C-alpha distance (Angstrom), angle and dihedral (degrees) to the residues before:
residue distance angle dihedral
M1 . . .
T2 3.84 . .
F3 3.79 127.6 .
T4 3.86 116.7 -156.6
H5 3.78 111.8 -153.0
I6 3.99 114.7 -136.6
D7 3.75 118.4 -144.2
I8 3.71 101.7 -137.1
E9 3.81 94.1 -159.8
T10 3.77 92.7 60.3
W11 3.68 97.4 32.9
Q12 3.81 115.0 117.9
R13 3.82 88.5 -140.2
K14 3.81 94.5 51.2
E15 3.90 95.5 112.4
Y16 3.84 92.3 48.7
Y17 3.81 95.6 43.4
L18 3.86 92.4 50.5
H19 3.82 92.6 44.0
Y20 3.88 92.8 53.3
R21 3.75 91.8 40.8
N22 3.72 90.0 59.1
H23 3.80 92.8 45.4
R24 3.73 95.6 40.5
C25 3.76 96.3 -138.0
T26 3.76 125.2 -180.0
Y27 3.79 126.3 163.2
S28 3.70 139.4 -176.0
L29 3.99 136.8 -157.0
T30 3.68 136.1 179.8
E31 3.82 127.0 -140.7
N32 3.76 131.1 179.5
I33 3.82 114.2 -122.2
D34 3.82 116.7 -155.3
I35 3.81 103.4 -129.0
T36 3.91 95.3 160.7
K37 3.86 97.0 121.5
L38 3.66 95.5 37.3
K39 3.87 92.7 52.1
Q40 3.80 89.5 46.9
E41 3.83 92.2 53.5
L42 3.79 95.6 46.3
K43 3.86 89.3 49.6
K44 3.84 87.6 56.4
R45 3.72 90.5 50.8
K46 3.90 92.2 44.6
Q47 3.76 90.3 -123.9
K48 3.71 128.6 144.1
I49 3.82 118.5 -108.3
Y50 3.83 100.2 -147.0
P51 3.78 94.8 72.2
A52 3.71 90.7 46.4
L53 3.86 90.2 53.5
I54 3.82 91.0 47.6
Y55 3.76 89.5 50.3
M56 3.84 91.8 50.1
I57 3.79 95.0 49.7
T58 3.74 92.3 45.9
T59 3.87 94.4 47.4
I60 3.77 90.7 54.1
V61 3.79 94.2 43.5
N62 3.85 87.6 55.1
Q63 3.83 88.8 54.0
Q64 3.78 96.1 55.9
K65 3.86 122.7 59.7
E66 3.78 93.9 -155.9
F67 3.82 90.6 67.5
R68 3.82 92.6 51.6
M69 3.79 97.1 55.1
S70 3.82 114.2 129.1
K71 3.80 145.6 127.7
N72 3.76 126.4 -99.1
D73 3.72 128.4 -134.9
S74 3.77 89.4 -79.7
Q75 3.78 91.3 53.9
E76 3.77 94.2 -111.6
L77 3.63 120.6 151.4
G78 3.80 117.7 -117.6
Y79 3.83 143.6 101.1
W80 3.71 140.3 -92.3
D81 3.78 119.9 -115.1
T82 3.82 90.4 -140.0
M83 3.90 131.8 16.1
I84 3.86 125.5 -147.9
P85 3.94 119.5 -149.7
S86 3.65 120.0 -117.8
Y87 3.74 107.4 -165.7
T88 3.81 140.4 -179.4
I89 3.77 126.9 -117.6
L90 3.80 130.6 -177.3
N91 3.86 119.9 -116.1
Q92 3.71 123.9 -145.8
N93 3.77 91.7 -110.1
Q94 3.83 87.8 58.7
T95 3.78 95.5 -107.9
F96 3.87 117.2 116.4
S97 3.69 132.8 -131.6
S98 3.88 132.1 -155.6
I99 3.73 114.9 -136.7
W100 3.93 131.3 171.6
T101 3.79 130.9 -141.4
E102 3.76 124.7 -161.2
Y103 3.88 109.6 -107.6
T104 3.74 120.2 -123.8
T105 3.84 127.8 173.4
S106 3.76 90.1 -125.6
F107 3.89 110.1 85.7
P108 3.86 91.2 -159.0
D109 3.74 91.5 54.7
F110 3.85 91.5 42.8
Y111 3.95 90.1 49.4
T112 3.93 88.8 53.3
A113 3.70 93.8 47.9
Y114 3.78 92.2 47.1
T115 3.81 90.0 48.3
Q116 3.79 89.7 53.7
D117 3.74 93.5 48.1
I118 3.79 93.4 51.6
A119 3.79 90.7 47.9
T120 3.76 89.6 51.9
Y121 3.73 104.5 38.4
A122 3.70 108.4 25.3
N123 3.92 117.7 109.5
L124 3.82 95.5 16.1
N125 3.76 83.9 121.6
T126 3.79 96.6 -136.5
L127 3.63 131.2 118.5
S128 3.79 97.9 -121.5
P129 3.84 107.7 17.8
K130 3.78 96.7 163.1
P131 3.80 111.0 76.4
H132 3.80 133.3 -140.8
E133 3.77 97.5 32.5
P134 3.78 107.4 -169.8
L135 3.86 123.2 -125.4
N136 3.91 93.3 -116.1
T137 3.89 95.2 71.5
F138 3.71 126.5 116.8
N139 3.88 128.9 -162.9
I140 3.87 128.3 -101.7
S141 3.74 119.8 172.7
S142 3.77 132.5 176.5
V143 3.85 130.1 -148.5
P144 3.84 100.9 179.7
W145 3.74 93.2 172.4
I146 3.86 93.6 69.1
D147 3.86 126.4 59.3
F148 3.77 92.6 -159.9
T149 3.86 126.9 -174.8
S150 3.78 91.9 -158.7
F151 3.89 135.2 17.8
H152 3.84 128.2 -175.0
L153 3.77 132.6 -173.9
N154 3.66 122.8 -159.0
I155 3.88 112.6 -149.0
Y156 3.66 114.9 -176.7
D157 3.92 99.0 -155.7
E158 3.85 96.1 113.2
G159 3.80 92.2 -101.5
E160 3.79 94.2 -62.5
Y161 3.82 96.0 124.5
L162 3.85 105.5 95.9
L163 3.84 104.6 172.9
P164 3.74 123.1 94.1
I165 3.79 123.3 -105.3
F166 3.82 123.1 -150.8
T167 3.72 130.1 -159.4
I168 3.81 123.4 -171.2
G169 3.74 119.4 -154.8
K170 3.80 138.8 -159.9
F171 3.87 109.4 -61.3
I172 3.85 115.5 -103.5
H173 3.69 118.8 -138.3
A174 3.87 113.6 -155.5
D175 3.79 135.2 147.2
N176 3.71 92.7 -0.4
K177 3.72 91.5 -55.9
V178 3.82 136.9 108.0
F179 3.81 120.4 -134.8
M180 3.79 129.0 -171.5
P181 3.70 113.8 -146.6
L182 3.75 106.8 -138.1
A183 3.81 123.5 -169.3
I184 3.86 117.5 -159.4
Q185 3.75 123.0 -164.8
V186 3.85 118.2 -170.5
N187 3.72 140.7 163.7
H188 3.85 113.2 -108.9
A189 3.79 90.4 -144.8
V190 3.78 89.9 72.6
C191 3.73 106.9 14.9
D192 3.81 127.5 47.8
G193 3.81 130.8 -169.4
F194 3.85 88.9 -96.7
H195 3.72 92.1 60.3
V196 3.92 93.0 47.3
G197 3.78 87.6 51.7
Q198 3.79 93.0 50.7
W199 3.82 88.6 46.9
L200 3.81 95.6 50.5
T201 3.87 92.4 47.1
K202 3.88 89.1 53.3
L203 3.85 91.3 47.9
Q204 3.83 93.4 51.6
Q205 3.87 90.6 46.6
F206 3.80 89.9 49.0
A207 3.92 90.5 50.6
D208 3.89 88.7 49.0
K209 3.79 92.7 49.7
Y210 3.83 94.5 49.0
Q211 3.82 88.8 137.4
D212 3.81 89.4 70.8
W213 3.82 95.5 61.7
I214 3.79 110.7 15.9
D215 3.92 92.5 87.8
């Protein structure tokens, strides 16, 4: 993993970054992503959809720098070259764990790695059962019991957390289609509504063109 430092003094976003650092502004929104054809294809293959959704989200995160902004151990502002998903799973005792899986551009390889991680770390009943989580991870969670129209997280870190947070809701079935509610929380200091709009457009296109990456 490579972290690229940003010189705030010469950064074109300096004014916006400092403004929203002073005002400590984060925001969230929810969009319904059409996953009808993708879900049908995965069902034919007898594959789980959760790793496919994690793969999709991570792939598009890695295509857009605004979603990879963070600070390193020295508290320097910059961005990671590649992000790795850290995602929640439900344990048999009704607690949850957060585990991470190395990202690869190959979906079949990622699916295999995900399956191995689940087999190894599921139902250990601890919050973070997989050790040595790298710094370049971001969070994905799933609440498949609730088909929400909005979802907000309150993080009391004085607005220092810059990475995006994604939450997947219960699928919505309407008009012979299947939609995934996806809540996105970002820090306005590094990510504007324009960037979120770009990201969501890319994600929907990626879901629509699943044939290009599923094999």
